C-alpha positions in Angstrom: -7.7 -2.9 5.2 -11.0 -4.3 6.4 -12.2 -0.7 7.2 -14.5 -0.5 4.2 -15.9 -3.9 4.9 -17.0 -3.2 8.5 -18.2 0.2 7.5 -20.5 -1.3 4.8 -21.9 -3.7 7.4 -22.7 -0.8 9.8 -24.0 1.5 7.2 -25.5 -0.7 4.4 -27.7 1.9 2.7 -28.4 5.6 2.3 -24.8 6.5 1.2 -23.1 6.8 -2.1 -21.4 3.5 -2.6 -17.7 2.8 -2.8 -16.6 1.0 -6.0 -13.8 -1.5 -5.8 -11.6 -1.2 -8.8 -8.6 -3.4 -8.0 -7.8 -6.0 -5.3 -5.4 -8.7 -4.2 -6.3 -11.4 -1.7 -4.1 -13.9 0.2 -1.8 -16.1 -1.7 -3.4 -15.7 -5.1 -1.0 -14.9 -7.9 -1.6 -11.2 -8.6 -1.4 -11.8 -12.4 -4.6 -14.0 -12.1 -6.3 -11.0 -10.4 -5.6 -8.6 -13.2 -2.3 -7.1 -12.0 0.5 -6.6 -14.4 3.9 -8.1 -13.3 7.1 -6.3 -14.1 10.1 -8.2 -15.3 12.8 -9.1 -12.7 16.1 -10.9 -12.5 16.5 -11.5 -8.8 13.3 -10.6 -6.8 10.9 -13.4 -6.0 7.1 -13.2 -5.8 5.4 -16.4 -4.5 2.5 -17.7 -2.5 3.3 -18.3 1.2 1.7 -19.8 4.3 2.6 -17.6 7.3 1.5 -19.9 10.1 -1.9 -20.4 8.6 -2.3 -16.9 7.0 -2.2 -17.0 3.2 -0.1 -14.1 1.8 1.9 -13.1 -1.3 5.6 -13.1 -0.4 7.9 -10.6 -2.1 11.6 -11.4 -1.4 14.5 -9.2 -2.5 17.9 -10.9 -1.9 19.6 -7.5 -2.0 21.8 -8.1 -5.1 22.7 -5.1 -7.1 22.4 -6.5 -10.6 20.0 -4.6 -12.9 16.3 -5.2 -13.0 16.0 -6.2 -9.4 12.6 -4.6 -8.8 9.3 -6.5 -8.9 6.0 -4.7 -8.9 2.4 -5.5 -9.7 0.4 -2.7 -11.3 -3.1 -1.8 -12.4 -3.0 0.8 -15.2 -5.8 3.3 -15.7 -6.7 5.2 -18.9 -7.0 9.0 -18.7 -10.8 8.9 -18.3 -10.8 6.6 -15.4 -7.9 8.4 -13.7 -9.7 11.7 -14.0 -12.9 10.2 -12.5 -11.0 8.6 -9.6 -9.3 11.9 -8.7 -12.6 13.8 -8.9 -14.5 11.3 -6.8 -12.0 10.4 -4.1 -10.2 7.1 -3.5 -8.9 4.7 -0.9 -5.8 2.6 -1.3 -5.6 0.0 1.5 -3.5 -3.0 2.4 -3.0 -5.5 5.2 0.7 -6.6 5.3 3.6 -7.7 7.5 7.3 -7.0 7.5 8.4 -10.3 9.1 11.0 -10.3 11.9 12.8 -13.5 10.8 12.4 -13.8 7.0 15.0 -13.9 5.7 17.2 -12.9 8.7 16.6 -12.0 12.3 18.0 -8.8 13.9 18.8 -6.9 10.7 17.5 -3.3 10.3 15.8 -2.7 7.0 15.3 0.9 5.8 11.9 2.4 4.8 12.5 2.7 1.1 10.8 1.7 -2.1 11.9 -1.9 -1.8 8.6 -2.4 0.1 6.0 -0.3 -1.6 2.3 0.5 -2.0 1.5 3.5 -4.2 -0.7 5.3 -6.8 0.7 7.7 -9.4 -1.2 10.0 -11.8 -0.4 12.7 -14.4 -1.4 16.1 -13.2 -0.3 17.8 -16.4 1.6 16.9 -19.6 4.9 17.5 -17.8 4.1 16.7 -14.2 3.0 13.7 -12.1 2.0 13.1 -8.5 2.5 10.0 -6.4 1.1 8.9 -3.1 2.9 5.9 -1.6 3.7 4.1 1.7 7.1 2.4 2.3 7.9 -0.2 4.9 10.9 -1.3 6.8 12.1 -3.0 10.0 14.1 -1.9 13.1 16.8 -4.2 14.4 14.5 -5.3 17.2 11.9 -6.4 14.8 9.5 -3.4 15.0 7.7 -2.4 11.8 8.6 1.0 10.3 6.4 2.9 7.9 7.0 6.1 6.0 5.2 8.2 3.4 7.1 8.6 0.2 8.7 12.1 -0.2 8.1 13.4 3.3 10.0 13.2 6.6 8.9 11.1 9.5 8.6 7.4 10.3 6.0 5.6 12.3 7.1 2.7 14.5 4.7 -0.2 15.2 4.8 -3.6 16.9 5.8 -6.5 14.7 3.1 -8.3 12.8 0.2 -7.5 10.5 -1.2 -4.0 10.3 -3.9 -2.3 8.2 -2.8 0.7 6.2 -4.9 3.1 4.2 -4.5 6.2 2.0 -7.9 8.0 1.8 -7.8 10.8 -0.8 -10.1 13.9 -0.6 -10.5 15.8 -3.9 -11.6 18.9 -2.1 -8.4 19.3 -0.1 -6.2 17.4 -2.6 -4.8 15.6 0.5 -4.7 11.9 1.4 -5.2 10.9 5.0 -3.0 8.1 6.2 -4.6 5.7 8.6 -2.9 2.8 10.4 -5.1 0.2 12.1 -8.0 2.5 11.7 -6.4 5.5 13.3 -5.3 8.7 11.6 -1.5 9.1 11.4 -1.1 12.2 9.1 -2.4 14.0 6.1 -0.3 13.8 3.0 -0.1 15.8 -0.3 2.0 13.2 -2.1 5.1 14.1 -4.1 5.2 16.0 -7.3 7.5 14.5 -10.0 8.6 15.8 -13.4 7.4 13.7 -16.4 4.4 11.9 -17.8 3.6 8.2 -18.0 1.4 5.3 -16.9 -1.3 6.2 -14.3 -1.4 3.2 -12.0 -1.8 1.6 -8.6 1.3 -0.5 -8.0 2.9 -2.5 -5.1 5.8 -4.7 -4.3 9.5 -4.0 -4.7 9.8 -0.7 -6.5 13.6 -0.3 -6.4 16.1 -1.7 -8.8 19.0 -0.7 -6.6 22.6 -0.2 -7.9 24.3 -1.3 -4.7 24.0 -4.3 -2.4 21.4 -3.9 0.3 20.3 -6.2 3.2 17.9 -8.9 2.0 14.3 -8.2 2.8 10.8 -9.7 2.6 7.3 -8.4 2.9 4.0 -10.4 3.2 1.0 -8.8 1.4 -2.2 -10.3 2.7 -4.6 -8.0 0.9 -4.8 -4.9 -1.2 -7.8 -2.8 -2.3 -8.2 0.3 -4.4 -11.7 1.8 -4.4 -13.4 5.1 -5.3 -14.9 6.7 -2.1 -17.3 9.6 -2.7 -18.8 11.9 -0.1 -20.3 11.5 2.4 -18.9 8.0 2.8 -15.4 9.3 2.8 -16.1 11.8 5.6 -17.8 9.2 7.7 -14.9 6.9 7.3 -12.6 9.6 8.6 -15.0 10.5 11.4 -15.2 6.9 12.5 -11.5 6.1 12.3 -11.2 5.8 16.1 -14.1 3.4 16.2 -12.4 1.2 13.6 -9.5 0.8 15.9 -11.7 -0.5 18.6 -13.5 -3.2 16.6 -10.6 -4.4 14.4 -9.0 -7.8 15.0 -5.6 -7.5 16.6 -3.0 -8.4 14.1 0.3 -8.5 16.0 2.1 -11.8 15.7 
């Protein structure tokens, strides 16, 4: 998530600037940062101190009663959404799927209960969403998947940096983990039309009981990223992995 920050320090001038539109930091209540909170009956969102690291904790007890999702969203009007898609954007987060909160040794699937995404209207009857989903293996390893496509990435437990960097020329987002490219991603086409928004948290009001789960969101940023800044970020992805602070805990 700190990729844009270290990039700005290395290349402070001579490039078209990125513009930060929405962000979340540490244990701040997202509603005080401009995020819109969905209603919920069972999922808990609260500030949390993870051994000295301030985070926003989202806990789903796994109950199947209605309204069990809890997301935080930033809604765009049509003009802003169109501009963002034409310019290019970066959606980044630093987060952890803890190994022992609430339970130790339980596998947790990569589904929309742990979510970071962006959805737009492509036409009056069609939408497109780009999103990352997070889970946990029984041994505590972190699992990450892109919504709507096959394939799961396995990582060591702890905090990791994740980024979706969208290129309007190719209409693809590049997924980076800890500064290194994982895959390119077209998102998923959906029927319908609705709010155009960045949203994160627990995006699944499940109808059946699931294992309890928790995710720690340390930071989130959504920025416009024009060329050539976007291309340089991709070209320097390997370097970002060398200079970033190790996050495993």
